Biopython code that builds the backbone (N, CA, C, O; Angstrom):
import numpy as np
from Bio.PDB.StructureBuilder import StructureBuilder

atoms = [
    (1, "ARG", "N", (48.807, 5.962, -21.101)),
    (1, "ARG", "CA", (49.956, 6.676, -20.952)),
    (1, "ARG", "C", (50.052, 7.949, -21.796)),
    (1, "ARG", "O", (50.471, 8.991, -21.292)),
    (2, "GLU", "N", (49.666, 7.875, -23.081)),
    (2, "GLU", "CA", (49.649, 9.092, -23.902)),
    (2, "GLU", "C", (48.731, 10.134, -23.269)),
    (2, "GLU", "O", (49.142, 11.282, -23.103)),
    (3, "LEU", "N", (47.501, 9.769, -22.911)),
    (3, "LEU", "CA", (46.720, 10.729, -22.221)),
    (3, "LEU", "C", (47.271, 11.333, -21.004)),
    (3, "LEU", "O", (47.123, 12.531, -20.764)),
    (4, "GLU", "N", (47.898, 10.539, -20.238)),
    (4, "GLU", "CA", (48.550, 11.023, -18.941)),
    (4, "GLU", "C", (49.693, 12.059, -19.324)),
    (4, "GLU", "O", (49.809, 13.111, -18.696)),
    (5, "ASN", "N", (50.481, 11.745, -20.314)),
    (5, "ASN", "CA", (51.462, 12.689, -20.599)),
    (5, "ASN", "C", (50.950, 14.061, -21.247)),
    (5, "ASN", "O", (51.497, 15.143, -21.031)),
    (6, "LEU", "N", (49.862, 13.883, -22.046)),
    (6, "LEU", "CA", (49.130, 15.048, -22.539)),
    (6, "LEU", "C", (48.646, 15.984, -21.390)),
    (6, "LEU", "O", (48.893, 17.190, -21.361)),
    (7, "VAL", "N", (47.913, 15.293, -20.424)),
    (7, "VAL", "CA", (47.365, 16.089, -19.405)),
    (7, "VAL", "C", (48.435, 16.737, -18.462)),
    (7, "VAL", "O", (48.246, 17.825, -17.917)),
    (8, "GLU", "N", (49.567, 15.994, -18.308)),
    (8, "GLU", "CA", (50.593, 16.528, -17.383)),
    (8, "GLU", "C", (51.221, 17.777, -18.196)),
    (8, "GLU", "O", (51.465, 18.828, -17.603)),
    (9, "ARG", "N", (51.464, 17.626, -19.525)),
    (9, "ARG", "CA", (51.874, 18.819, -20.251)),
    (9, "ARG", "C", (51.035, 19.940, -20.167)),
    (9, "ARG", "O", (51.491, 21.055, -19.915)),
    (10, "ALA", "N", (49.794, 19.718, -20.367)),
    (10, "ALA", "CA", (48.726, 20.759, -20.341)),
    (10, "ALA", "C", (48.737, 21.495, -19.002)),
    (10, "ALA", "O", (48.666, 22.724, -18.960)),
    (11, "VAL", "N", (48.824, 20.762, -17.946)),
    (11, "VAL", "CA", (48.820, 21.403, -16.630)),
    (11, "VAL", "C", (50.023, 22.188, -16.522)),
    (11, "VAL", "O", (49.926, 23.310, -16.024)),
    (12, "LEU", "N", (51.168, 21.758, -16.923)),
    (12, "LEU", "CA", (52.474, 22.550, -16.854)),
    (12, "LEU", "C", (52.382, 23.904, -17.764)),
    (12, "LEU", "O", (52.902, 24.967, -17.426)),
    (13, "LEU", "N", (51.731, 23.729, -18.826)),
    (13, "LEU", "CA", (51.734, 24.851, -19.811)),
    (13, "LEU", "C", (50.573, 25.865, -19.679)),
    (13, "LEU", "O", (50.564, 26.944, -20.270)),
    (14, "THR", "N", (49.624, 25.440, -18.879)),
    (14, "THR", "CA", (48.435, 26.375, -18.916)),
    (14, "THR", "C", (48.796, 27.441, -17.743)),
    (14, "THR", "O", (49.450, 27.150, -16.742)),
    (15, "GLU", "N", (48.314, 28.597, -18.005)),
    (15, "GLU", "CA", (48.511, 29.675, -17.039)),
    (15, "GLU", "C", (47.406, 29.998, -16.022)),
    (15, "GLU", "O", (47.500, 30.905, -15.195)),
    (16, "SER", "N", (46.394, 29.213, -16.150)),
    (16, "SER", "CA", (45.295, 29.333, -15.300)),
    (16, "SER", "C", (45.248, 27.998, -14.364)),
    (16, "SER", "O", (46.081, 27.100, -14.484)),
    (17, "ASP", "N", (44.246, 27.968, -13.477)),
    (17, "ASP", "CA", (44.145, 26.785, -12.481)),
    (17, "ASP", "C", (43.135, 25.754, -13.095)),
    (17, "ASP", "O", (42.765, 24.767, -12.459)),
    (18, "THR", "N", (42.726, 26.027, -14.317)),
    (18, "THR", "CA", (41.846, 25.088, -14.945)),
    (18, "THR", "C", (42.378, 24.702, -16.290)),
    (18, "THR", "O", (42.822, 25.593, -17.015)),
    (19, "VAL", "N", (42.374, 23.426, -16.699)),
    (19, "VAL", "CA", (42.767, 22.980, -18.094)),
    (19, "VAL", "C", (41.511, 22.849, -18.825)),
    (19, "VAL", "O", (40.625, 22.072, -18.470)),
    (20, "THR", "N", (41.431, 23.646, -19.899)),
    (20, "THR", "CA", (40.345, 23.513, -20.779)),
    (20, "THR", "C", (40.646, 22.741, -22.153)),
    (20, "THR", "O", (41.776, 22.312, -22.386)),
    (21, "LEU", "N", (39.637, 22.593, -23.003)),
    (21, "LEU", "CA", (39.743, 21.906, -24.207)),
    (21, "LEU", "C", (40.796, 22.629, -25.022)),
    (21, "LEU", "O", (41.516, 21.960, -25.763)),
    (22, "ALA", "N", (40.942, 23.929, -24.944)),
    (22, "ALA", "CA", (41.848, 24.736, -25.798)),
    (22, "ALA", "C", (43.322, 24.423, -25.343)),
    (22, "ALA", "O", (44.299, 24.651, -26.056)),
    (23, "ASP", "N", (43.378, 23.898, -24.133)),
    (23, "ASP", "CA", (44.889, 23.496, -23.585)),
    (23, "ASP", "C", (45.095, 22.093, -24.123)),
    (23, "ASP", "O", (46.207, 21.621, -23.889)),
    (24, "LEU", "N", (44.337, 21.417, -24.724)),
    (24, "LEU", "CA", (44.599, 20.015, -25.134)),
    (24, "LEU", "C", (44.485, 19.862, -26.589)),
    (24, "LEU", "O", (43.596, 19.098, -26.965)),
    (25, "PRO", "N", (45.248, 20.470, -27.538)),
    (25, "PRO", "CA", (44.939, 20.383, -28.968)),
    (25, "PRO", "C", (45.092, 19.070, -29.449)),
    (25, "PRO", "O", (44.339, 18.766, -30.374)),
    (26, "ALA", "N", (45.948, 18.147, -29.015)),
    (26, "ALA", "CA", (46.196, 16.856, -29.517)),
    (26, "ALA", "C", (44.890, 16.037, -29.361)),
    (26, "ALA", "O", (44.583, 15.245, -30.252)),
    (27, "LEU", "N", (44.134, 16.187, -28.304)),
    (27, "LEU", "CA", (42.821, 15.546, -28.103)),
    (27, "LEU", "C", (41.815, 15.897, -29.209)),
    (27, "LEU", "O", (41.004, 15.064, -29.614)),
    (28, "ARG", "N", (41.881, 17.065, -29.657)),
    (28, "ARG", "CA", (40.899, 17.616, -30.655)),
    (28, "ARG", "C", (41.184, 16.943, -32.069)),
    (28, "ARG", "O", (40.323, 16.865, -32.945)),
    (29, "ARG", "N", (42.421, 16.488, -32.192)),
    (29, "ARG", "CA", (42.810, 15.904, -33.467)),
    (29, "ARG", "C", (42.673, 14.393, -33.338)),
    (29, "ARG", "O", (43.082, 13.691, -34.263)),
    (30, "GLY", "N", (42.132, 13.847, -32.265)),
    (30, "GLY", "CA", (42.119, 12.351, -32.192)),
    (30, "GLY", "C", (41.387, 11.624, -33.153)),
    (30, "GLY", "O", (40.575, 12.273, -33.813)),
    (31, "SER", "N", (41.503, 10.373, -33.381)),
    (31, "SER", "CA", (40.695, 9.562, -34.285)),
    (31, "SER", "C", (39.573, 9.011, -33.583)),
    (31, "SER", "O", (39.554, 9.106, -32.356)),
    (32, "GLY", "N", (38.683, 8.476, -34.163)),
    (32, "GLY", "CA", (37.414, 7.912, -33.464)),
    (32, "GLY", "C", (36.225, 8.571, -33.907)),
    (32, "GLY", "O", (36.240, 9.178, -34.978)),
    (33, "PRO", "N", (35.181, 8.516, -33.189)),
    (33, "PRO", "CA", (33.870, 9.200, -33.433)),
    (33, "PRO", "C", (33.955, 10.509, -33.425)),
    (33, "PRO", "O", (34.530, 11.003, -32.455)),
    (34, "ALA", "N", (33.490, 11.305, -34.345)),
    (34, "ALA", "CA", (33.581, 12.798, -34.316)),
    (34, "ALA", "C", (32.655, 13.343, -33.332)),
    (34, "ALA", "O", (31.459, 13.055, -33.369)),
    (35, "ILE", "N", (33.198, 14.184, -32.378)),
    (35, "ILE", "CA", (32.429, 14.773, -31.409)),
    (35, "ILE", "C", (32.923, 16.275, -31.515)),
    (35, "ILE", "O", (34.119, 16.554, -31.435)),
    (36, "ASP", "N", (31.950, 17.209, -31.694)),
    (36, "ASP", "CA", (32.298, 18.667, -31.858)),
    (36, "ASP", "C", (32.599, 19.206, -30.464)),
    (36, "ASP", "O", (32.331, 18.603, -29.425)),
    (37, "GLY", "N", (33.221, 20.475, -30.548)),
    (37, "GLY", "CA", (33.607, 21.125, -29.263)),
    (37, "GLY", "C", (32.452, 21.356, -28.180)),
    (37, "GLY", "O", (32.633, 21.200, -26.972)),
    (38, "GLU", "N", (31.339, 21.716, -28.715)),
    (38, "GLU", "CA", (30.161, 21.808, -27.836)),
    (38, "GLU", "C", (29.879, 20.605, -27.157)),
    (38, "GLU", "O", (29.683, 20.646, -25.942)),
    (39, "GLU", "N", (29.831, 19.508, -27.793)),
    (39, "GLU", "CA", (29.503, 18.268, -27.160)),
    (39, "GLU", "C", (30.606, 17.879, -26.192)),
    (39, "GLU", "O", (30.299, 17.385, -25.107)),
    (40, "LEU", "N", (31.888, 18.079, -26.532)),
    (40, "LEU", "CA", (32.902, 17.803, -25.593)),
    (40, "LEU", "C", (32.760, 18.564, -24.281)),
    (40, "LEU", "O", (32.964, 18.037, -23.187)),
    (41, "ASP", "N", (32.385, 19.879, -24.460)),
    (41, "ASP", "CA", (32.225, 20.766, -23.342)),
    (41, "ASP", "C", (31.085, 20.264, -22.396)),
    (41, "ASP", "O", (31.185, 20.443, -21.182)),
    (42, "ALA", "N", (30.005, 19.638, -22.945)),
    (42, "ALA", "CA", (28.915, 19.150, -22.272)),
    (42, "ALA", "C", (29.237, 17.775, -21.469)),
    (42, "ALA", "O", (28.418, 17.299, -20.683)),
    (43, "LEU", "N", (30.304, 17.270, -21.693)),
    (43, "LEU", "CA", (30.634, 15.900, -21.059)),
    (43, "LEU", "C", (31.159, 16.166, -19.728)),
    (43, "LEU", "O", (31.861, 17.162, -19.557)),
    (44, "ASP", "N", (30.892, 15.381, -18.775)),
    (44, "ASP", "CA", (31.640, 15.395, -17.536)),
    (44, "ASP", "C", (32.939, 14.915, -17.657)),
    (44, "ASP", "O", (33.201, 14.227, -18.643)),
    (45, "LEU", "N", (33.820, 15.159, -16.814)),
    (45, "LEU", "CA", (35.341, 14.694, -16.884)),
    (45, "LEU", "C", (35.474, 13.129, -17.151)),
    (45, "LEU", "O", (36.228, 12.670, -18.009)),
    (46, "LYS", "N", (34.728, 12.423, -16.393)),
    (46, "LYS", "CA", (34.817, 11.083, -16.642)),
    (46, "LYS", "C", (34.538, 10.542, -17.966)),
    (46, "LYS", "O", (35.289, 9.696, -18.451)),
    (47, "GLU", "N", (33.473, 10.988, -18.607)),
    (47, "GLU", "CA", (32.957, 10.704, -19.881)),
    (47, "GLU", "C", (33.946, 11.287, -20.882)),
    (47, "GLU", "O", (34.276, 10.608, -21.854)),
    (48, "TYR", "N", (34.469, 12.591, -20.680)),
    (48, "TYR", "CA", (35.514, 13.110, -21.487)),
    (48, "TYR", "C", (36.748, 12.258, -21.662)),
    (48, "TYR", "O", (37.243, 12.019, -22.764)),
    (49, "VAL", "N", (37.234, 11.795, -20.464)),
    (49, "VAL", "CA", (38.428, 10.829, -20.480)),
    (49, "VAL", "C", (38.053, 9.638, -21.175)),
    (49, "VAL", "O", (38.776, 9.286, -22.106)),
    (50, "ARG", "N", (37.049, 8.958, -20.883)),
    (50, "ARG", "CA", (36.591, 7.746, -21.582)),
    (50, "ARG", "C", (36.564, 7.843, -23.221)),
    (50, "ARG", "O", (37.043, 6.979, -23.956)),
    (51, "VAL", "N", (35.951, 8.990, -23.646)),
    (51, "VAL", "CA", (35.894, 9.161, -25.084)),
    (51, "VAL", "C", (37.329, 9.332, -25.650)),
    (51, "VAL", "O", (37.581, 8.853, -26.755)),
    (52, "HIS", "N", (38.253, 9.973, -24.964)),
    (52, "HIS", "CA", (39.516, 10.209, -25.546)),
    (52, "HIS", "C", (40.405, 9.009, -25.341)),
    (52, "HIS", "O", (41.245, 8.723, -26.195)),
    (53, "LEU", "N", (40.255, 8.303, -24.259)),
    (53, "LEU", "CA", (40.971, 7.035, -24.231)),
    (53, "LEU", "C", (40.630, 6.042, -25.261)),
    (53, "LEU", "O", (41.466, 5.278, -25.743)),
    (54, "ALA", "N", (39.346, 6.066, -25.601)),
    (54, "ALA", "CA", (38.841, 5.123, -26.669)),
    (54, "ALA", "C", (39.459, 5.530, -27.945)),
    (54, "ALA", "O", (39.861, 4.692, -28.753)),
    (55, "ARG", "N", (39.542, 6.798, -28.141)),
    (55, "ARG", "CA", (40.211, 7.305, -29.541)),
    (55, "ARG", "C", (41.683, 6.861, -29.441)),
    (55, "ARG", "O", (42.199, 6.348, -30.434)),
    (56, "ILE", "N", (42.374, 7.020, -28.341)),
    (56, "ILE", "CA", (43.804, 6.617, -28.438)),
    (56, "ILE", "C", (44.020, 5.111, -28.505)),
    (56, "ILE", "O", (44.953, 4.614, -29.135)),
    (57, "GLU", "N", (43.047, 4.355, -27.777)),
    (57, "GLU", "CA", (43.153, 2.826, -27.884)),
    (57, "GLU", "C", (42.880, 2.412, -29.265)),
    (57, "GLU", "O", (43.566, 1.525, -29.773)),
    (58, "ARG", "N", (41.928, 2.988, -29.918)),
    (58, "ARG", "CA", (41.534, 2.673, -31.355)),
    (58, "ARG", "C", (42.711, 2.921, -32.260)),
    (58, "ARG", "O", (43.129, 2.035, -33.005)),
    (59, "ALA", "N", (43.289, 4.211, -32.196)),
    (59, "ALA", "CA", (44.536, 4.530, -33.020)),
    (59, "ALA", "C", (45.716, 3.629, -32.769)),
    (59, "ALA", "O", (46.416, 3.287, -33.722)),
    (60, "ARG", "N", (45.991, 3.201, -31.481)),
    (60, "ARG", "CA", (47.103, 2.373, -31.254)),
    (60, "ARG", "C", (46.845, 1.022, -31.767)),
    (60, "ARG", "O", (47.732, 0.423, -32.374)),
    (61, "ILE", "N", (45.578, 0.453, -31.545)),
    (61, "ILE", "CA", (45.333, -0.948, -32.301)),
    (61, "ILE", "C", (45.352, -0.906, -33.807)),
    (61, "ILE", "O", (45.765, -1.865, -34.458)),
    (62, "GLN", "N", (44.899, 0.219, -34.373)),
    (62, "GLN", "CA", (44.997, 0.349, -35.886)),
    (62, "GLN", "C", (46.442, 0.369, -36.270)),
    (62, "GLN", "O", (46.842, -0.235, -37.265)),
    (63, "ARG", "N", (47.259, 1.089, -35.453)),
    (63, "ARG", "CA", (48.812, 1.129, -35.875)),
    (63, "ARG", "C", (49.438, -0.198, -35.709)),
    (63, "ARG", "O", (50.128, -0.666, -36.615)),
    (64, "VAL", "N", (49.233, -0.839, -34.592)),
    (64, "VAL", "CA", (49.783, -2.159, -34.424)),
    (64, "VAL", "C", (49.349, -3.161, -35.502)),
    (64, "VAL", "O", (50.184, -3.864, -36.070)),
    (65, "LEU", "N", (48.143, -3.218, -35.759)),
    (65, "LEU", "CA", (47.647, -4.051, -36.811)),
    (65, "LEU", "C", (48.324, -3.846, -38.143)),
    (65, "LEU", "O", (48.677, -4.810, -38.821)),
    (66, "GLN", "N", (48.509, -2.583, -38.527)),
    (66, "GLN", "CA", (49.263, -2.184, -39.677)),
    (66, "GLN", "C", (50.746, -2.726, -39.661)),
    (66, "GLN", "O", (51.207, -3.371, -40.603)),
    (67, "VAL", "N", (51.456, -2.415, -38.522)),
    (67, "VAL", "CA", (52.826, -2.919, -38.326)),
    (67, "VAL", "C", (52.920, -4.414, -38.497)),
    (67, "VAL", "O", (53.832, -4.916, -39.155)),
    (68, "GLU", "N", (51.950, -5.150, -37.888)),
    (68, "GLU", "CA", (52.002, -6.632, -37.944)),
    (68, "GLU", "C", (51.252, -7.188, -39.224)),
    (68, "GLU", "O", (50.903, -8.367, -39.266)),
    (69, "ASP", "N", (51.024, -6.343, -40.227)),
    (69, "ASP", "CA", (50.542, -6.771, -41.550)),
    (69, "ASP", "C", (49.033, -7.409, -41.298)),
    (69, "ASP", "O", (48.633, -8.304, -42.042)),
    (70, "GLY", "N", (48.296, -6.957, -40.323)),
    (70, "GLY", "CA", (47.035, -7.583, -40.210)),
    (70, "GLY", "C", (46.877, -8.929, -39.334)),
    (70, "GLY", "O", (45.787, -9.455, -39.106)),
    (71, "ASN", "N", (48.069, -9.390, -38.895)),
    (71, "ASN", "CA", (48.070, -10.531, -38.152)),
    (71, "ASN", "C", (47.668, -10.212, -36.717)),
    (71, "ASN", "O", (48.395, -9.553, -35.973)),
    (72, "VAL", "N", (46.475, -10.705, -36.352)),
    (72, "VAL", "CA", (45.733, -10.439, -35.149)),
    (72, "VAL", "C", (46.572, -11.086, -34.008)),
    (72, "VAL", "O", (46.801, -10.417, -33.000)),
    (73, "THR", "N", (47.003, -12.256, -34.113)),
    (73, "THR", "CA", (47.759, -12.901, -33.066)),
    (73, "THR", "C", (48.991, -12.154, -32.690)),
    (73, "THR", "O", (49.264, -11.903, -31.516)),
    (74, "ARG", "N", (49.767, -11.785, -33.748)),
    (74, "ARG", "CA", (51.027, -10.880, -33.295)),
    (74, "ARG", "C", (50.706, -9.581, -32.880)),
    (74, "ARG", "O", (51.495, -9.085, -32.076)),
    (75, "ALA", "N", (49.727, -8.894, -33.232)),
    (75, "ALA", "CA", (49.218, -7.621, -32.736)),
    (75, "ALA", "C", (48.703, -7.797, -31.355)),
    (75, "ALA", "O", (49.021, -6.945, -30.525)),
    (76, "ALA", "N", (47.940, -8.803, -30.997)),
    (76, "ALA", "CA", (47.589, -8.998, -29.702)),
    (76, "ALA", "C", (48.765, -9.182, -28.758)),
    (76, "ALA", "O", (48.799, -8.631, -27.658)),
    (77, "ARG", "N", (49.735, -9.978, -29.220)),
    (77, "ARG", "CA", (51.016, -10.211, -28.370)),
    (77, "ARG", "C", (51.719, -8.901, -28.175)),
    (77, "ARG", "O", (52.239, -8.638, -27.090)),
    (78, "ARG", "N", (51.753, -8.102, -29.151)),
    (78, "ARG", "CA", (52.445, -6.776, -29.120)),
    (78, "ARG", "C", (51.761, -5.768, -28.120)),
    (78, "ARG", "O", (52.387, -5.014, -27.375)),
    (79, "LEU", "N", (50.448, -5.854, -28.203)),
    (79, "LEU", "CA", (49.607, -4.942, -27.295)),
    (79, "LEU", "C", (49.476, -5.480, -25.860)),
    (79, "LEU", "O", (48.989, -4.774, -24.978)),
    (80, "GLY", "N", (49.911, -6.728, -25.628)),
    (80, "GLY", "CA", (49.805, -7.327, -24.370)),
    (80, "GLY", "C", (48.473, -7.689, -23.896)),
    (80, "GLY", "O", (48.102, -7.502, -22.738)),
    (81, "ILE", "N", (47.744, -8.225, -24.840)),
    (81, "ILE", "CA", (46.328, -8.604, -24.504)),
    (81, "ILE", "C", (46.000, -9.887, -25.291)),
    (81, "ILE", "O", (46.759, -10.247, -26.191)),
    (82, "SER", "N", (44.890, -10.591, -24.979)),
    (82, "SER", "CA", (44.721, -11.816, -25.568)),
    (82, "SER", "C", (44.113, -11.561, -27.010)),
    (82, "SER", "O", (43.575, -10.495, -27.312)),
    (83, "ARG", "N", (44.248, -12.636, -27.869)),
    (83, "ARG", "CA", (43.658, -12.434, -29.200)),
    (83, "ARG", "C", (42.204, -12.214, -29.202)),
    (83, "ARG", "O", (41.692, -11.480, -30.046)),
    (84, "LYS", "N", (41.486, -12.838, -28.263)),
    (84, "LYS", "CA", (40.014, -12.601, -28.187)),
    (84, "LYS", "C", (39.691, -11.305, -27.847)),
    (84, "LYS", "O", (38.758, -10.719, -28.396)),
    (85, "SER", "N", (40.473, -10.731, -26.871)),
    (85, "SER", "CA", (40.325, -9.336, -26.505)),
    (85, "SER", "C", (40.452, -8.365, -27.494)),
    (85, "SER", "O", (39.663, -7.425, -27.590)),
    (86, "LEU", "N", (41.564, -8.568, -28.361)),
    (86, "LEU", "CA", (41.826, -7.737, -29.514)),
    (86, "LEU", "C", (40.660, -7.812, -30.510)),
    (86, "LEU", "O", (40.213, -6.766, -30.982)),
    (87, "GLN", "N", (40.166, -8.968, -30.839)),
    (87, "GLN", "CA", (39.182, -9.195, -31.682)),
    (87, "GLN", "C", (37.823, -8.428, -31.149)),
    (87, "GLN", "O", (37.118, -7.805, -31.943)),
    (88, "THR", "N", (37.556, -8.506, -29.961)),
    (88, "THR", "CA", (36.447, -7.777, -29.381)),
    (88, "THR", "C", (36.531, -6.286, -29.549)),
    (88, "THR", "O", (35.573, -5.582, -29.870)),
    (89, "LYS", "N", (37.891, -5.807, -29.280)),
    (89, "LYS", "CA", (38.020, -4.277, -29.429)),
    (89, "LYS", "C", (37.967, -3.944, -30.952)),
    (89, "LYS", "O", (37.403, -2.919, -31.335)),
    (90, "MET", "N", (38.536, -4.787, -31.791)),
    (90, "MET", "CA", (38.444, -4.542, -33.262)),
    (90, "MET", "C", (36.977, -4.389, -33.753)),
    (90, "MET", "O", (36.617, -3.557, -34.586)),
    (91, "LYS", "N", (36.153, -5.317, -33.117)),
    (91, "LYS", "CA", (34.687, -5.197, -33.546)),
    (91, "LYS", "C", (34.121, -3.863, -32.943)),
    (91, "LYS", "O", (33.387, -3.157, -33.635)),
    (92, "GLU", "N", (34.428, -3.541, -31.767)),
    (92, "GLU", "CA", (33.950, -2.420, -31.106)),
    (92, "GLU", "C", (34.313, -1.156, -31.847)),
    (92, "GLU", "O", (33.483, -0.249, -31.907)),
    (93, "TYR", "N", (35.512, -1.035, -32.422)),
    (93, "TYR", "CA", (35.947, 0.094, -33.032)),
    (93, "TYR", "C", (35.819, 0.045, -34.542)),
    (93, "TYR", "O", (36.282, 0.953, -35.232)),
    (94, "GLY", "N", (35.177, -1.037, -35.081)),
    (94, "GLY", "CA", (34.980, -1.052, -36.457)),
    (94, "GLY", "C", (36.256, -1.330, -37.294)),
    (94, "GLY", "O", (36.337, -0.966, -38.467)),
    (95, "LEU", "N", (37.253, -1.989, -36.648)),
    (95, "LEU", "CA", (38.526, -2.381, -37.441)),
    (95, "LEU", "C", (38.544, -3.683, -38.007)),
    (95, "LEU", "O", (38.080, -4.632, -37.375)),
    (96, "ARG", "N", (39.051, -3.825, -39.178)),
    (96, "ARG", "CA", (39.286, -5.182, -39.793)),
    (96, "ARG", "C", (40.699, -5.408, -39.716)),
    (96, "ARG", "O", (41.443, -4.484, -39.386)),
    (97, "ASP", "N", (41.195, -6.691, -40.026)),
    (97, "ASP", "CA", (42.468, -7.128, -40.006)),
    (97, "ASP", "C", (43.329, -5.971, -40.884)),
    (97, "ASP", "O", (42.802, -5.437, -41.860)),
    (98, "GLY", "N", (44.344, -5.719, -40.566)),
    (98, "GLY", "CA", (45.170, -4.726, -41.211)),
    (98, "GLY", "C", (44.724, -3.311, -40.877)),
    (98, "GLY", "O", (45.178, -2.371, -41.529)),
    (99, "GLY", "N", (43.895, -3.126, -39.937)),
    (99, "GLY", "CA", (43.523, -1.806, -39.362)),
    (99, "GLY", "C", (42.525, -0.978, -40.248)),
    (99, "GLY", "O", (42.144, 0.132, -39.875)),
]
sb = StructureBuilder()
sb.init_structure("model")
sb.init_model(0)
sb.init_chain("A")
sb.init_seg("    ")
for serial, (resi, resn, name, xyz) in enumerate(atoms, 1):
    if name == "N":
        sb.init_residue(resn, " ", resi, " ")
    sb.init_atom(name, np.array(xyz, "f"), 0.0, 1.0, " ", f" {name:<3s}", serial, name[0])
structure = sb.get_structure()
């Protein structure tokens, strides 16, 4: 949802027919694995979106874990996913209880 809102905003605000990385400053500040501008430019659109969705997902999981004081069961419930799915994502993103 956050990515969708960001892209819609960029489309509305850009003056050209093409949205570039420069039009998406919030994505450049994302959390997650560091990828420099040249690497982002080399990604195809599908991979670019995947990378940024992963950053958004990691940040959201981290925040919910903090709000829930590291309680994985409550965090999973708040995120609308199973506890097992949350644990898998936490491992994938290198997160521990408490974010």
